[in-house]
C-alpha positions in Angstrom: 73.2 80.6 -68.3 76.2 78.4 -68.7 75.9 75.5 -71.1 77.7 72.2 -71.3 78.0 69.9 -74.3 75.7 66.9 -74.4 75.4 64.4 -77.1 72.9 61.6 -77.7 71.8 59.1 -80.3 68.3 59.7 -81.8 66.1 57.8 -84.1 66.5 59.2 -87.6 62.8 59.9 -88.1 62.7 61.8 -84.9 65.8 63.8 -85.9 64.2 64.7 -89.2 61.0 65.8 -87.6 63.0 67.8 -85.0 65.0 69.6 -87.7 61.9 70.4 -89.7 60.2 71.9 -86.6 63.4 73.8 -85.8 63.4 75.3 -89.3 59.7 76.2 -89.0 60.4 78.0 -85.7 63.6 79.5 -87.0 65.4 78.0 -84.0 68.2 75.4 -83.7 67.4 71.8 -83.0 69.5 72.1 -79.9 67.3 74.9 -78.7 64.2 72.9 -79.1 65.7 69.9 -77.4 66.8 72.0 -74.5 63.3 73.5 -74.2 61.6 70.1 -74.3 63.9 68.7 -71.7 63.4 71.7 -69.4 59.6 71.5 -69.8 59.7 67.7 -69.1 61.8 68.3 -66.0 59.5 71.1 -64.8 56.5 68.8 -65.3 58.2 66.0 -63.3 59.1 68.5 -60.5 55.5 69.6 -60.3 54.2 66.0 -60.4 56.6 65.1 -57.6 55.4 68.1 -55.5 51.7 67.2 -56.0 52.3 63.6 -55.0 54.3 64.7 -51.9 51.5 67.0 -50.9 48.9 64.3 -51.5 50.9 61.9 -49.4 51.2 64.4 -46.5 47.4 65.0 -46.8 46.7 61.2 -46.8 48.9 60.8 -43.7 46.4 62.9 -41.8 43.9 60.0 -42.3 41.0 62.1 -43.6 39.4 60.7 -46.7 36.2 60.7 -48.8 34.8 57.2 -49.0 34.4 55.4 -52.3 30.7 55.1 -51.6 30.3 58.9 -51.3 32.3 59.5 -54.5 30.2 56.9 -56.4 27.0 58.6 -55.2 28.3 61.9 -56.3 29.5 60.6 -59.7 26.2 58.8 -60.3 24.4 62.1 -59.8 26.3 63.9 -62.5 24.1 65.0 -65.4 20.9 64.4 -63.4 18.3 67.0 -62.1 19.5 66.3 -58.6 23.3 66.5 -59.1 25.0 66.3 -55.7 27.7 68.7 -54.5 31.3 67.3 -54.2 31.3 65.1 -51.1 33.0 66.2 -47.9 35.4 63.8 -46.1 33.6 61.1 -44.2 36.5 59.0 -43.0 38.5 60.2 -40.1 41.3 58.9 -37.9 39.9 56.9 -34.9 41.1 59.5 -32.4 39.3 62.4 -34.1 35.7 63.2 -33.3 33.4 64.4 -36.1 31.6 67.4 -35.3 
């Protein structure tokens, strides 16, 4: 992996904590910062992917109504807990069946 220099300003308290953690892990502060930034970007990439998939699914027009979700949630912890509801809202041109 090629690296490139990068500098930034950081709150002194955070820098002190970072240096302490780096010493505990026997790593450099730069290593930890790179790892944290990589993890953050990976999480953001995953989040973006999940949202894109959800939007594609929503574009199909098939949903579970709020009423069905509320009935299900109200049953949690009772003797008659309901299973997760199935979609009950469909596009106008689709027949249920």
